[in-house]
C-alpha positions as CSV (number, residue, x, y, z in Angstrom):
1,X,27.2,203.7,308.2
2,X,30.3,204.3,310.2
3,X,33.4,202.4,309.3
4,X,35.3,200.8,312.1
5,X,38.2,202.7,313.6
6,X,39.8,199.5,314.9
7,X,43.5,199.6,313.9
8,X,43.3,195.9,312.9
9,X,40.5,196.7,310.4
10,X,42.0,199.9,308.9
11,X,43.3,199.6,305.3
12,X,46.8,198.2,305.0
13,X,47.5,200.1,301.9
14,X,45.9,202.5,299.4
15,X,44.6,199.6,297.2
16,X,42.0,198.9,299.9
17,X,39.0,200.9,298.7
18,X,36.1,202.3,300.6
19,X,33.7,200.1,298.7
20,X,35.6,197.0,299.8
21,X,35.4,198.2,303.4
22,X,31.7,198.9,303.2
23,X,31.1,195.4,301.8
24,X,33.4,193.8,304.4
25,X,32.1,195.8,307.5
26,X,28.6,196.6,306.5
27,X,25.5,194.5,307.1
28,X,21.8,194.6,306.1
29,X,21.2,197.3,308.6
30,X,23.6,199.6,306.7
31,X,21.4,199.6,303.6
32,X,18.9,202.5,303.5
33,X,17.9,202.2,299.8
34,X,18.5,200.1,296.8
35,X,18.3,201.7,293.3
36,X,18.3,199.6,290.1
37,X,18.4,201.2,286.7
38,X,17.5,204.5,288.3
39,X,14.4,203.1,290.1
40,X,14.2,202.8,293.9
41,X,13.3,199.2,294.5
42,X,13.7,199.2,298.3
43,X,13.7,202.0,300.8
44,X,13.9,201.8,304.6
45,X,13.4,198.0,304.4
46,X,10.2,198.2,302.3
47,X,10.1,196.7,298.8
48,X,8.9,199.3,296.4
49,X,8.9,197.1,293.3
50,X,6.1,194.7,294.2
51,X,2.9,194.9,296.2
52,X,3.8,192.5,299.0
53,X,0.3,192.6,300.6
54,X,-1.3,191.8,297.2
55,X,1.2,189.0,296.6
56,X,0.4,187.4,300.0
57,X,-3.3,187.7,299.3
58,X,-2.9,185.9,295.9
59,X,-0.8,183.2,297.6
60,X,-3.6,182.6,300.2
61,X,-6.2,182.5,297.5
62,X,-4.2,180.0,295.5
63,X,-3.6,177.8,298.6
64,X,-7.4,178.0,299.5
65,X,-8.3,176.8,296.0
66,X,-5.7,174.1,295.6
67,X,-7.2,170.8,294.7
68,X,-6.9,168.2,297.5
69,X,-6.4,165.4,295.0
70,X,-3.4,167.1,293.4
71,X,-1.8,167.7,296.8
72,X,-2.4,164.1,297.9
73,X,-0.9,162.9,294.6
74,X,2.2,165.1,295.0
75,X,2.6,163.9,298.6
76,X,2.4,160.3,297.4
77,X,5.1,161.0,294.8
78,X,7.3,162.5,297.5
79,X,6.9,159.4,299.7
80,X,7.8,157.2,296.7
81,X,10.9,159.3,296.1
82,X,12.0,159.2,299.7
83,X,11.5,155.4,299.8
84,X,13.6,155.0,296.7
85,X,16.4,157.2,298.0
86,X,16.4,155.4,301.4
87,X,16.6,152.1,299.5
88,X,19.5,153.3,297.4
89,X,21.5,154.3,300.4
90,X,20.4,151.5,302.7
91,X,23.7,149.5,302.4
92,X,26.0,152.6,302.8
93,X,27.9,153.0,306.0
94,X,29.5,156.1,307.3
95,X,33.0,154.6,306.9
96,X,32.4,153.6,303.2
97,X,33.4,157.0,301.9
98,X,36.3,159.1,303.1
99,X,37.4,162.3,301.4
100,X,40.8,162.2,299.8
101,X,42.1,165.1,302.0
102,X,41.7,162.8,305.1
103,X,44.1,160.2,303.6
């Protein structure tokens, strides 16, 4: 990664460390590898610590075998919760609450 040579971004004093500049000016594209406890967990954007393809396969298998009754039951619970929340806030108006910093 190249640090900016912009005069406005250059360190103001010696307390501004290179690590702080990397964190401030860097981005996801600046990361080539991630090492945790001596183990490479990500390199060149590829996760080395898990089998992503295997994980996706297991998720698809789980979704395919999900019981329709359980999904319908959970959806009904969500609808009940949404109705209860709407009922709770039904009488609220936008002007009823004002943050103290606006006063």
